[in-house]
Wavefront OBJ file of the C-alpha trace (Angstrom):
o trace
v 32.854 46.039 -62.291
v 29.731 45.557 -60.183
v 28.900 48.667 -58.176
v 27.106 48.183 -54.880
v 28.036 51.345 -52.936
v 28.892 55.029 -53.256
v 32.333 54.397 -51.795
v 33.319 52.325 -54.847
v 32.401 55.206 -57.146
v 34.211 57.764 -54.991
v 37.373 55.655 -54.955
v 37.416 55.356 -58.742
v 36.784 59.070 -59.276
v 39.637 60.012 -56.944
v 41.936 57.616 -58.785
v 41.199 59.284 -62.138
v 42.324 62.732 -61.035
v 41.051 65.968 -62.558
v 37.677 67.578 -61.884
v 34.594 65.354 -62.220
v 31.876 67.326 -64.017
v 29.144 64.783 -64.773
v 28.112 61.422 -63.321
v 26.043 59.571 -65.922
v 23.599 56.691 -65.312
v 22.163 54.971 -68.379
v 20.117 51.784 -68.730
v 21.259 48.847 -70.812
v 20.131 45.248 -71.001
v 20.783 41.742 -72.253
v 19.016 38.371 -72.215
v 19.232 38.317 -68.397
v 17.623 41.699 -67.833
v 18.192 45.403 -67.246
v 21.136 47.042 -65.500
v 22.544 50.554 -65.073
v 25.865 51.664 -66.503
v 27.683 54.404 -64.573
v 30.261 56.678 -66.184
v 31.986 59.867 -65.047
v 33.164 62.799 -67.162
v 36.488 64.278 -66.063
v 37.992 67.641 -66.951
v 41.775 67.507 -66.593
v 42.528 71.236 -66.915
v 40.894 74.557 -67.718
v 41.618 74.363 -71.448
v 41.025 70.649 -71.920
v 37.722 69.000 -72.755
v 35.837 66.358 -70.839
v 36.725 62.678 -71.111
v 34.320 59.867 -70.265
v 35.383 57.026 -67.964
v 33.268 53.909 -67.464
v 32.888 53.001 -63.766
v 30.810 49.817 -63.772
v 27.264 48.457 -63.596
v 24.514 48.417 -60.985
v 22.358 45.299 -61.088
v 20.198 43.385 -58.628
v 19.297 40.245 -60.549
v 17.613 39.277 -63.788
v 14.173 40.234 -64.992
v 12.547 37.053 -63.666
v 11.112 39.443 -61.040
v 8.808 40.754 -63.789
v 7.114 37.358 -64.004
v 6.743 36.505 -60.347
v 3.722 38.689 -59.798
v 5.765 41.367 -58.058
v 5.838 44.979 -59.203
v 9.494 45.778 -59.932
v 10.806 48.654 -57.805
v 14.084 48.813 -59.752
v 16.483 48.995 -56.783
v 19.208 49.758 -59.340
v 17.632 53.187 -59.823
v 17.350 53.770 -56.072
v 21.054 53.032 -55.536
v 22.075 55.148 -58.546
v 20.082 58.102 -57.167
v 21.764 57.740 -53.784
v 25.203 57.599 -55.406
v 24.346 60.571 -57.632
v 23.132 62.692 -54.713
v 26.271 62.052 -52.662
v 28.509 62.671 -55.685
v 26.761 65.992 -56.334
v 27.318 67.043 -52.708
v 30.999 66.074 -52.678
v 32.176 67.135 -56.142
v 29.602 69.708 -57.256
v 29.087 67.711 -60.451
v 25.916 67.164 -62.478
v 24.132 63.857 -61.942
v 22.664 62.890 -65.323
v 20.017 60.139 -65.066
v 17.489 60.679 -67.888
v 15.282 57.663 -67.052
v 15.100 57.349 -63.248
v 11.683 55.642 -63.103
v 11.774 52.901 -65.761
v 14.468 51.094 -67.775
v 14.931 52.682 -71.203
v 17.945 52.318 -73.481
v 16.752 54.994 -75.946
v 17.971 57.875 -73.773
v 20.944 59.925 -75.042
v 24.359 60.013 -73.490
v 25.368 63.280 -71.849
v 27.264 64.283 -74.993
v 24.294 63.423 -77.257
v 21.543 65.232 -75.393
v 21.410 67.992 -78.044
v 20.096 65.323 -80.453
v 17.256 64.326 -78.136
v 13.640 65.359 -77.676
v 11.424 65.231 -74.590
v 8.875 62.414 -74.452
v 5.417 63.941 -74.888
v 4.042 61.863 -71.984
v 6.784 61.550 -69.334
v 9.084 64.388 -70.494
v 12.336 62.395 -70.298
v 14.970 62.850 -72.988
v 14.941 60.272 -75.782
v 16.586 59.786 -79.150
v 13.620 59.638 -81.592
v 13.055 56.137 -82.942
v 13.685 55.362 -86.588
v 11.056 52.612 -86.635
v 8.125 53.242 -88.965
v 5.890 51.266 -86.584
v 6.445 53.384 -83.455
v 5.456 56.972 -82.645
v 8.294 59.478 -82.788
v 7.158 61.782 -79.970
v 7.090 59.375 -76.995
v 9.404 56.820 -75.409
v 8.817 53.099 -75.849
v 7.640 52.688 -72.247
v 4.950 55.348 -72.708
v 3.991 53.812 -76.050
v 3.362 50.468 -74.318
v 1.462 52.207 -71.526
v -0.786 53.965 -74.055
v -1.501 50.645 -75.783
v -2.231 48.930 -72.454
v -4.505 51.740 -71.290
v -6.416 51.562 -74.555
v -7.048 47.842 -73.971
v -8.428 48.688 -70.539
v -10.610 51.541 -71.823
v -12.098 49.521 -74.684
v -12.432 46.308 -72.635
v -10.495 44.254 -75.141
v -11.063 40.488 -74.617
v -8.517 38.695 -72.448
v -9.686 35.092 -72.447
v -6.407 33.422 -73.417
v -4.622 31.376 -70.805
v -5.453 28.041 -69.203
v -3.952 26.906 -65.896
v -3.584 23.237 -64.971
v -3.823 22.232 -61.295
v -3.542 19.117 -59.205
v -6.318 19.334 -56.624
v -7.146 17.680 -53.314
v -9.194 18.785 -50.319
v -9.339 22.476 -51.195
v -5.667 22.810 -52.157
v -4.721 23.686 -55.736
v -1.181 22.860 -56.850
v -0.196 24.737 -59.994
v 1.084 22.234 -62.546
v 1.389 24.303 -65.698
v 0.075 27.097 -67.876
v -0.545 27.383 -71.614
v -2.037 30.171 -73.683
v -4.396 27.616 -75.219
v -5.738 24.323 -73.872
v -4.693 22.429 -77.024
v -1.056 23.152 -76.160
v -1.146 20.697 -73.232
v 0.143 17.241 -74.158
v -2.894 15.665 -72.488
v -5.392 17.846 -74.395
v -6.196 15.425 -77.264
v -7.021 12.671 -74.768
v -9.468 14.641 -72.626
v -10.694 17.385 -74.960
v -14.207 15.939 -75.326
v -14.535 15.608 -71.553
v -13.340 19.156 -70.983
v -15.625 20.651 -73.635
v -18.657 18.857 -72.187
v -17.944 20.255 -68.698
v -16.938 23.841 -69.458
v -19.481 26.392 -68.307
v -20.267 29.860 -69.604
v -19.285 31.448 -66.298
v -16.571 34.120 -66.263
v -14.302 31.553 -64.580
v -14.876 27.898 -65.419
v -13.103 25.149 -63.465
v -13.173 21.739 -65.156
v -12.359 18.618 -63.126
v -10.892 15.370 -64.471
v -11.703 12.471 -62.166
v -9.413 9.760 -60.811
v -10.865 7.108 -63.147
v -10.345 9.412 -66.129
v -6.753 10.119 -65.069
v -6.131 6.370 -64.788
v -7.449 5.888 -68.331
v -5.327 8.823 -69.534
v -2.225 7.315 -67.904
v -2.686 4.050 -69.808
v -3.142 5.853 -73.130
v -0.111 8.080 -72.616
v 2.127 5.087 -71.854
v 0.835 3.305 -74.933
v 1.459 6.282 -77.242
v 4.941 7.093 -75.938
v 6.170 3.534 -76.605
v 6.689 3.868 -80.399
v 8.539 7.128 -79.817
v 10.888 5.418 -77.372
v 11.319 2.434 -79.729
v 12.630 4.867 -82.362
v 14.678 6.926 -79.905
v 18.193 7.864 -80.968
v 20.753 9.220 -78.549
v 21.878 12.692 -79.669
v 25.368 13.119 -81.064
v 26.547 16.615 -80.271
v 29.905 18.205 -80.982
v 31.385 19.242 -77.592
v 31.969 22.716 -79.032
v 28.206 23.065 -79.590
v 27.089 21.563 -76.279
v 26.204 24.890 -74.666
v 23.896 25.699 -77.586
v 22.156 22.310 -77.498
v 21.246 21.521 -73.873
v 20.564 17.904 -72.961
v 17.863 16.878 -70.495
v 18.267 13.433 -68.907
v 15.012 11.678 -68.015
v 14.444 8.271 -66.438
v 11.557 6.144 -67.680
v 10.920 2.501 -66.785
v 14.476 2.086 -65.532
v 16.158 3.579 -68.620
v 17.888 6.967 -68.830
v 17.092 8.925 -71.986
v 19.207 11.876 -73.120
v 16.875 14.362 -74.780
v 18.010 17.299 -76.881
v 15.429 19.934 -76.023
v 16.296 22.824 -78.334
v 16.373 21.568 -81.905
v 14.886 18.068 -81.791
v 11.081 17.905 -82.108
v 10.933 14.150 -81.427
v 12.923 14.519 -78.222
v 10.725 17.396 -77.049
v 7.661 15.269 -77.741
v 9.120 12.397 -75.699
v 9.918 14.787 -72.854
v 6.370 16.182 -72.853
v 4.903 12.679 -72.798
v 7.149 11.675 -69.897
v 6.175 14.749 -67.906
v 2.470 14.103 -68.502
v 2.852 10.471 -67.474
v 4.713 11.520 -64.308
v 1.952 14.036 -63.528
v -0.808 11.457 -63.986
v 1.111 8.968 -61.846
v 1.612 11.606 -59.133
v -2.119 12.429 -59.132
v -3.052 8.739 -58.800
v -0.517 8.050 -56.047
v -1.559 11.135 -54.036
v -5.287 10.727 -54.743
v -5.532 14.079 -56.504
v -7.575 15.097 -59.524
v -6.855 17.413 -62.449
v -8.480 20.846 -62.616
v -8.251 23.192 -65.605
v -9.264 26.838 -65.242
v -10.750 28.719 -68.217
v -11.870 32.336 -68.708
v -15.040 33.264 -70.588
v -15.733 36.905 -71.352
v -12.798 38.212 -69.320
v -11.421 41.581 -70.488
v -8.127 43.387 -69.953
v -10.015 45.709 -67.599
v -11.112 42.734 -65.467
v -7.716 41.079 -65.570
v -5.669 44.138 -64.651
v -7.997 44.987 -61.750
v -7.630 41.485 -60.302
v -3.852 41.692 -60.676
v -3.739 45.139 -59.056
v -5.663 43.883 -56.030
v -3.630 40.675 -55.782
v -0.066 41.772 -56.511
v 0.074 45.487 -55.724
v -2.429 45.564 -52.845
v -1.544 42.098 -51.497
v -5.028 40.644 -51.968
v -7.188 43.450 -50.597
v -7.770 47.091 -51.588
v -10.169 49.902 -50.758
v -12.601 51.182 -53.368
v -10.830 54.536 -53.105
v -7.439 52.943 -53.891
v -8.846 51.114 -56.914
v -10.474 54.291 -58.243
v -7.194 56.177 -57.776
v -5.264 53.472 -59.661
v -7.500 53.931 -62.723
v -8.319 57.637 -62.406
v -6.550 58.551 -65.661
v -8.145 55.673 -67.579
v -11.642 54.992 -66.225
v -14.328 57.038 -64.524
v -15.674 56.030 -61.127
v -18.792 54.391 -62.564
v -16.706 52.199 -64.884
v -14.579 51.086 -61.927
v -17.652 50.266 -59.833
v -19.282 48.374 -62.726
v -16.133 46.250 -63.098
v -16.034 45.511 -59.369
v -19.681 44.427 -59.478
v -19.062 42.204 -62.512
v -16.168 40.472 -60.755
v -18.225 40.092 -57.567
v -21.037 38.386 -59.477
v -18.473 36.036 -61.018
v -17.188 35.094 -57.558
v -13.776 36.704 -58.093
v -14.159 39.505 -55.538
v -15.931 39.955 -52.225
v -16.582 43.100 -50.213
v -16.368 44.032 -46.560
v -17.563 47.618 -46.242
v -15.340 49.659 -48.542
v -12.667 46.951 -48.799
v -12.459 44.691 -51.848
v -10.804 41.277 -51.434
v -9.705 38.705 -53.981
v -11.306 35.251 -53.710
v -9.647 31.866 -54.118
v -11.492 31.473 -57.412
v -9.802 34.560 -58.845
v -6.395 33.206 -57.835
v -6.992 30.271 -60.189
v -6.816 32.568 -63.248
v -4.103 35.152 -62.495
l 1 2 3 4 5 6 7 8 9 10 11 12 13 14 15 16 17 18 19 20 21 22 23 24 25 26 27 28 29 30 31 32 33 34 35 36 37 38 39 40 41 42 43 44 45 46 47 48 49 50 51 52 53 54 55 56 57 58 59 60 61 62 63 64 65 66 67 68 69 70 71 72 73 74 75 76 77 78 79 80 81 82 83 84 85 86 87 88 89 90 91 92 93 94 95 96 97 98 99 100 101 102 103 104 105 106 107 108 109 110 111 112 113 114 115 116 117 118 119 120 121 122 123 124 125 126 127 128 129 130 131 132 133 134 135 136 137 138 139 140 141 142 143 144 145 146 147 148 149 150 151 152 153 154 155 156 157 158 159 160 161 162 163 164 165 166 167 168 169 170 171 172 173 174 175 176 177 178 179 180 181 182 183 184 185 186 187 188 189 190 191 192 193 194 195 196 197 198 199 200 201 202 203 204 205 206 207 208 209 210 211 212 213 214 215 216 217 218 219 220 221 222 223 224 225 226 227 228 229 230 231 232 233 234 235 236 237 238 239 240 241 242 243 244 245 246 247 248 249 250 251 252 253 254 255 256 257 258 259 260 261 262 263 264 265 266 267 268 269 270 271 272 273 274 275 276 277 278 279 280 281 282 283 284 285 286 287 288 289 290 291 292 293 294 295 296 297 298 299 300 301 302 303 304 305 306 307 308 309 310 311 312 313 314 315 316 317 318 319 320 321 322 323 324 325 326 327 328 329 330 331 332 333 334 335 336 337 338 339 340 341 342 343 344 345 346 347 348 349 350 351 352 353 354 355 356 357 358 359 360 361 362 363 364
């Protein structure tokens, strides 16, 4: 059952009868994302023990929100807290929510809390991990935070990631992202051009001209032809269809059914078709290609740009930036990073306010 209000919980508790003693909220997750599971413990009589009754889940969508540049506020937790507070007031029960700030499925159930320890960093109850690769005294979230903070402190390199844009008259249209340039289908055709034009600047934007796109378009069409000549329509058992998705693509008046999950040749054809469509779009709309590269970028640089862009909506005061990193960096380290990013053209200042530039938006 999907829980969206306190009234739903109250109705179920009243239906169960007996005295509710504990309302439990625990995180769980699947391939779609995190959600909260609510259960209530009921005591039927003075001599009897408590019995657990599952009430339902609280969820507000999948974890795609983690990849949209937004900082997740976990509205599931906010609703659970509201429900817990009202349940405490009405029934005098205990609201047990061991991880109210971040999703964590390593927290104990109410009946297992005697087996738990307190995380050394955030103090929430956790069942110690059995993994030989993880620390035993902290939760997984705090372990990741420690690792991330260490990358910021030590200025670990963060140069991976290339973004591909279609560009015209000051407008950049994002057309794809790869960890490495060689992963783009078009890379082998324009690699020499790109390498000759890359600069040593912190952010390097490489343009591919209209004539070069036209030449690329011809080469892509030539190289996809033998793949299409050898194309074989996939034969998939209907019972397996949901595990082997088919993507239908039109090319030169013919519809091709491409099995994208387990067929390397079909994936290659699909990538070629997409690249050809992109080149054709650029030529028709009189746009050029632009690839953005990072040179000498660190995790400290990257996280500061993301903080200003996503958390502070593009502009932040020096004081706010210093406060964000007060447990990781000293004030001088923060100011040095701001100056580095200003020299690179990624930040600009107006008094004590720091604002992200359009150049910085090309790399985050």
